[in-house]
Structure formats: C-alpha cells, structure tokens
N, C-alpha and C positions, 0 to 999 in steps of 0.2 A: 631868582632863576627858576624856570619851569621844573616842577617836581618830576613829571613824567619823563622829561628829557634827561634829568639827572640820573634817575634810576635805570633808564635805558642804557646810558653810558657806564653806569656802575652796577651792572647786573649781579656781581658777586655779593652785594649787600642784601639781595633778596634770595640768594641761593640759586640763581638761574644762569650763572656764568659758565660757559663752556667754549673752549677753543674749537673752531671749525675742524672737521676731519681732514686729514691730509695736509695740514699746515706744515710748512717747511721750517726747520730750525736753521737759522741763518749762521753763516760762518763766524760772525762776531758775537753770537749768543753767549758763549762761555765768558768772553771778556766783559760783555755787558752785565752779566750776572755778578761777575767779580767786582765790577765797579759799583754795583748796588750796595756793596758792603762798605764802600768808602764814603767819607763825609762830604766830598766835593759834589757839586752839581753835575749831573750827567747830561751832556748835550748830544743829541742824535741829529746829525745833519745829513743832507743828501738830496739828490734829484727827486722831484715830486714823483709819487707813485712807485717808489722803490720798496715800500713796506715798512716805513717808520712807525706808522700807527699799529700795524700788525705786530711789530717787534715789541712795542710798549705793552700790548695785551699778553704777549708771551712772557714778558718780565713780570707782569701782574700774576699770571698763572703760576710762575715759579715761586713768587712770594707766598701765594696761597698754599702751594705744596710744602713750603717751609713752615707752615702753621702761623704765618702772620695773620692776625685777625682781620676779617674783611672790613671792619669799621675803621681800620687804620690806613686803608688804601683808597685814593681818590683819583679819578680821571676827568679831565676837562679838555674840550677841543675849542680853540679859538677860531675854528672855521665857522662856528655858529655866530651869526650876526647879532642875535638878540643878547647873547652872553657878552659879546664885545661891547655892545652899547651900554649894557648895565655896568660893566666894569670901567668903561671910559669915564663915567661920571666920577668914580672914586675907586682906585685900585684896592683900597682898604676893604671894600665890600666883598672882595674875594675871600678874605679871611673870615668874614661874617658868614658867607655861604658854607665854608668848610666847618665852622663852629656849629652852625645850625644842624648839619647832618652828623656831626661828630658827637654833639651833646656836651661839649666842654670847651673851654678856651684853649686856643692853640698854644699859648704861652705856658700853660700849666700841665700839659700832657707829660706823662712819665714814660710812655712807650713811643718809639719813633713813628712818625707819620710818613707815608709815601705819597707824594703829590706828582702826578703825571700831567703835563701840559702839552697838548699837541698844537703845532703851528703857532708858537708863542710870538713870532715876529709880527703877527697880524694885529696885535694890540700894542701900539707904540708906548714905550715907557714902562711896560710891565716887567722887563728884565731888571730895571732899577729897583722895582718893588721887591722882586725876588732877592736881590742883593741886600736890601734893608732887613728882610727877615732872616736871611742867612747870617748876616753880621750880628744879629741879636742872639745867635746860637740857639734858635729854636730847634727842637729835635725833629727836623724835617729833612727827608731825603728828596731832593728835587730831581725830576727827570723831565727835560724839556726837548721838544723837537722843532725842526724848521726846515723848509725847503728853499726859501729865498734867503740864502746865506749872506747876501750883500748887506741886508739890514741886520740880521741876527748876529752875524760875526762882529759887526761894528759895535753893536750893543754889548755883546759878550766881552769884546776886547776892552771896551771903555769901563764897563761896570763890574765885570766878574773876573778880572785878571787875577790869576792865582787861586781861583775858586772853582774851576771847572775841569772836567775830564771829557774830552771830545771823542766821539766815534762817528765814522762815516758809514751810512747805510747805502750800499751801491746796488746796481742791478744784479741779478742772479749771477753767481759764479758757475763754473762748469759743474762743481759738486752739487750745488743747490739745484741746478737745472736737472741733473740726473735724478736727484731726490724727488723733485716734483713730478717727474715723468715715471717715477716708481721703478727706476733701474738702480742696480748697485753701482755706486760711483767709483771710478778708478782712483787709486791712491798715487798721486804724483809728488807727494811731499818729499820723499827721499831724493828723487831726482833733483828737485829744485833746491833742496838743502845742500846737496853736494856742490851745485854750481854757485849758490849764493854765499857759501862759507869758504869757497876757494879750494875745495877738495874734489875737483872734477874727476869723474870716473875714468878708469882705463877701459880699453876695448872690451875686456871680459865682463866688467861690471856693467858697462853700457848695454851690452847684448842681453844681459840678465834683466836689467830694468825694462828694456824694450819688450822682452818676452812676457814680462809680467803685465804689460799693458795691452798686448795683442788681443786677448779675448774681448776687450772693450773697443777695439779699433773702429769697427763699423759704426757703432753708436756714437763714439767720440767724433768721428768725421761728420755724422749727420747733425749732431748738436752744434758742432763748430760751424758748419755751413748754414744752418738755420740762424745762428747768431750773426754771421757775416751779413745776412740780408735783413733780418728783423730785430736784431739786438736781443737784450736780455731783461727788459723790464718785466717784472713778475706777471702782470696781466697779459702781456704779449706772449710770454712763454706758455702760459696756461691755455691760451687760445690755440686750438689744433688746426684751425682752418686758415689758410694763407690770406684770404680776403678779409677775415675778421682781424687778423694781425695788422694788416694794412690800414683798416678802418680805425683801430685803436690808436695807432701811431699818428694818423691824421688828426684825430680828436685830441690827442696829447699835445700836439703842436699848437692847435687852436686854443686849448685851455691854458697852456703855458703863456701864450701871448696875451690872452685876455685877463688872466688872474695874476700872473707874476710880473708882467712887463708893462701893462697898460698904464699903471699909476707911476711908472718910472720914466716913461718916454712920452713925449708930446704926441697927441692923437694923430697929427698930420705927419709924424715921423715914424709911425709904427710900421709902415710899409718899408721904410729904409732899414729898420731893424731886421725885418724878415728877410730882406734881400741880402743883408750882411750874413745872416745865418746860411742862406743858400750858397752864397759865394764861398764862404769858408768850408761848407760841406764838400765843395768840389776841389778843395786844396788841402785836405788832411795830409799830414806828413811834410807839408811845405813850410818855408819860413813865412812868418806872419808879416806881410807887407802892407802896413796901414795906408801908405800913400797910393798904392795901386788901387786898392778898394775904394778909397775916397775919390780918386779920379774917375773911376768907373761909375760911381753913383752920384758924382757931382755934389759931394758934401765935404765938410772940413775933415781934416785928419783927426782933430780932437774928438769929433763926433764918432768916428770909427773906433778910436781908442776907448772911448767911454762905453760903446756898445760891446766891444770885445771883453771889457772888464765885467760888464753885466752878464755876458754869456758864461764867463768863467765862474763868477760868484754864484750864479744860479745853477751851477754844475753841468751845464750843457757842454762846455768846452773844457779841455784839459791841455794846458800849455807845458811844453817841455823846454827847459833852459839848456843852453850849451854847457858841455863839461869843460872846465878850465881849472888849472891849478891856482889861478888867480880868481878868487871869489867875486871880485868886482867885475871882471869880464863876464862871468856867468849872468850877472844881473843886467849888465848893459847891452849884451848882444841880443839879437833878434830871436825870439822863441819860435818853436815849431808848434803847430796847432793840431789837436786831435779831438774827437768827440768822445764823451763819456759813454755814449751808447750808439752803436752803429745803426740801430733801427731808426732812431731819430734822425740821424744823418741821412740815411737812404730815403726816408720819407720826404725830406726836403727836396730831394732830386728826383722824386717819383721813381725810384729804383725798388722793385719788389720781387726780383728773382736772381738766382745765381747766374743764369745765362745772360742777363742784362749786365751784371758786373763784368763778366768775361768779355762780352761783345763791345762794351764801351771803354774797355781798358781800365776798369776801376778795381780789378782784383788785387793788384799789388798794394794800393793804398789801404784798401779795406783789410787785407791780411796784416799789414803793418799795425794798423789801429787795434786789431783784435789781439795780436801778440802783446802789444803794450798793455792792454787790459789784463791779459793773463799774468803778465809779470807783476803788475801792480797788485793783483789778488794774491799771488804767491808770497810777495814781500809782506803783505799785511797778515797773512795766515801764519807765516813762520816766525814772525817777530824776531828777525835776525839783527837787531840793533838798528841804529840810525842808517837807513838805506834810502837812497834817492835815485830818481830816473832822469837821465839827460840825453842829449844827442851830442855828436862830435863832428866838428867841421873846422878845417884849417884854412889859412889864407890861400893855400894852393888848391883848395876845394876838395881835399881828401875828406871823405865822410863815413860815418857809421850811424845807422838809424837810431839805435838806442844804446846808451851806456848805463849800466847799473853800477852806482857808486855805493859799494858795501863798505862796512867798517874797515876791513883789512885788505880789500883789493877792488879792482875795476873789472867789470865784465862787459866787453863790447858785443853787441848783437846786431847782425844785419838780417833783414827780412826781404825775401824775394818770392815772387809767385811762380817762378820757374820750377820745372820738374827735374832738371839736370843742372849740375854745377857748371858754371862758366868761370873762367879766370878773372873776369872783371868783377865778379861777385866777391872775390877775396881781397881785392886791392885795399879797400878801406880798413878791413880787419887787420891785414898784415901791417899796414902803416901804423895803425893804432897800437898794436902789440909791440912794435919796435920802438915807437916814440915814447910810449908810456911804460915800457919795460914790464909788460904783463905777460902771463903765460897761457891764458885761455881765452878763446873767442867762440862765438856761436853763429852759424849761418842757418837760418830757418827758411825752409821752402817746402814745396810739395813733393818731397823726395819719397822714394819707396821705403827706405830704411835708414836708421841712424848709422853714422860712420864718423871716423876721425881722420883728419888730415894732419900729419905731423909737419910742423913748420920750424925746423931747427929745435930750439929750446922750448917752443910753445906748441899748442894744439888748437886746431879749429874743428869744432864739432859740427857735423852736418845733421841737423835735427828736423825730422818730419814735423809739420805744424801740429799734428794731432797729439804728439807726445808732450807738448807744452801746455 
C-alpha cells in the first residue's frame, strides 16, 4: 500500500489530524460511541453521501480524546482502486499492512486495535475475512461502512450473523440541519415522547408545548420547505444557492447510477432502471403496482420487482407495509412507496421550487413523505422499544396514511396539505380508532395552530406540520 496515501488517511499517526470546523454531531453519535465499547462489529449503513465517512472520523476523534494511542487506530477506504487490487490477490495482505504500520503481529497485541473500513462492500469476500479474524478473538474492534447495502447486507447476514451491531446513517434530521445552519435547534422530544408512549397531552399541555416551539416557527417552516424541495443530504443542505443544490442532486443521481447500479443492471437496461425511478417518484404514497409499471415500460414484472428491490436496498426507496393484526397479511399485501430523500425524488422529476410543487399538485405527497421522515427520525432518537411504521387500508377502502405501531399502542396519522380541516380528512382516522379500539389519532396539515377534536372516548389532534 502506498505510504503517502496511508498517512493521508491516518493523519493522527503523524499528529496532523483535526476535524474540520463546524462539523455536525450526528443524532446517532452517542449510540455509535456506546457501540465502540461493545465487542461486536459496528456496521454503518446508509444512502451514499449521508456522512458515513465523516462519522467514522468523528468516532476516531472521540477515541483520541479518550486517550486511545494513535498507533492503535487504523482507517482504510475501499473506494481506492489500488488498495482493492492489492487485497484482491490475498485478503491476508490486509493484516500484513496493519502489522507493518503497527510494528507487531496482530495476534499478539495486548491493547485493542480499532480498524475502520469504508465502503467495505467494494471488495468481494472481505466480510468473510473479517469474520475469520473476529472468530479468532483477536483484540480488534471493527467498524465497517457501506452504501450499497444489497451486497453488504447479504454478506453480513450470511457471514456475521450474531456478530454485528447495525446503525443507519440518514440524511440530516431537522436538529442536524439547524445545527449546520448555526441556529439553536427546537426541542420536540417531549412532544414526540408523549405521542409515542401513549400519554398524549391534554389541551393545556399541548398549548404549552406549542408556545415553546413558537420562537422557532419561522425557521422551522423555512427548513421544512427547503427540505420539501431539496431534501436533506448533507452537501445539499450546506449549499446555500438553489442552483447549486439542484446541480448537486443531478450529479448525485448520475453517480448513483454509474457507481452503485451499473454493475448490477445490464448496460442496455440502465435506462429502464432510471425510468422506474422516475415513475415511482411520481407515485410516492401510492400502492406499489408492479404490473402497471411493467406495462408502461414494456418489460417483465420480475424486472420491475428486481429494480424496486435494488432501489430499496440501496436506500433510495422506503417501503411501508400495511398494518394488520395478521402478520402474514402485512407481508403479502402491497406496500406503499416513499423516497428516503425528497431532494433525490424531486430531481428525478425536475422539480426545484415550492411553487412547482403547489402548481403541479405535488404538495400533498411531498408533505406526506416528509412527515414520514420526521416520524422515522423521532422513533430512532427516542428509542421507545420496538416501533414500526405502516399504513392502513381496509377492503372498504378506508385508509390512514401512516400507522405507528408502538409497543403498547397504535397511533394513526393522516397527512393533508390543506390549511383547513374538512370532514373527509377525519373519516379514516375515525374508522381506525373505532375498529382498532385506540384513543388517539393525529391529523397533520398546514394549520395555523394545534388543536384537539374530541371524538367520544378518543381524541384527534390537529397538528401544524412544523410542530412535528
């Protein structure tokens, strides 16, 4: 391995390592630090360019602050072709590289080593090599990252079962966005905790919580609206010019197709894959109908199914299963499709302004996708036990956009882009509360203020989108 490259990656070994100014501490940072102390392999997965590499360097900085000796910490990126070529001949040469710069044999070290491997899926078979060293009980803490999870997850599932702790690195949350823009972030944890634990606030408490957020309202609305159009990828959030944001998203799409997908899809079918992305971008919040898409593109249903799996496994799409008391029905029924990042979705449709979303009737689906992202973030941050997201639809076509399945209760959420409540907005929520014998539902919209509608024994909360 090239020495200059090694020391460029491992600058702490020469005393030149320093994190860039203004770097954002991610929401999962505390959990990742906690996992560094566990014996299992830490796997960081997520959409490309969400900051996995940056997080690894933040973890390295933490280790150094904890007085871990610099010579015990190693970082390698399998993005580097020359390193991949060297290791392809023999994975065992990886250990020899480490031992050369460590100055002793890996198997004889007395203090733990920390080995960080970026984009590990780019070197086929290396996960199995990691497993072999892990099973030898070498004193190594492995941290590996990957963005093409179709390959990496398969390798992890087959080779590292019971040996890993997984963390997903997502686009910026609202708190992280406020942080990078150098604003004091609003604290919504209490509000979400009340809803997710089934202790929904009464009117007095709701008004108090709303009042606590009001000083941040204008900025929250601005951040929310920017995310509706351009999404929350770190580089896009950091770009203050709308034209630069649009260019970054276009380049992202091209890089994704060229680097993540080109080797997984036949060259003459790459255009089909892109068209599938574009068609799904226009159908977020809809049931995923493989047959319709296959018919429109004149390809087989199996091809569309495979491409949809690729989109999900590479973190572009997020599928929502239906809620049912019968778990088998959840699996068999058609999922609804959403995008992990709205900026990527809008770029596929050449949408680059809020006025376009309004004019083309896209606001409702974009708002629904955004609220789903906010809920997913809240669930991960609060760690309220095994909590999953679904949608709800009956044979009579009664529907609720999102159902949060928490350990002790179900929380139905309907999302509308309207500014005033209409009776039709409440039908699905009312039906769900009655049939599932739940007490609380939420209607999200562009309302002026939070409110509560009493529905017999239950309550429906009217929540302005910016409060969530």
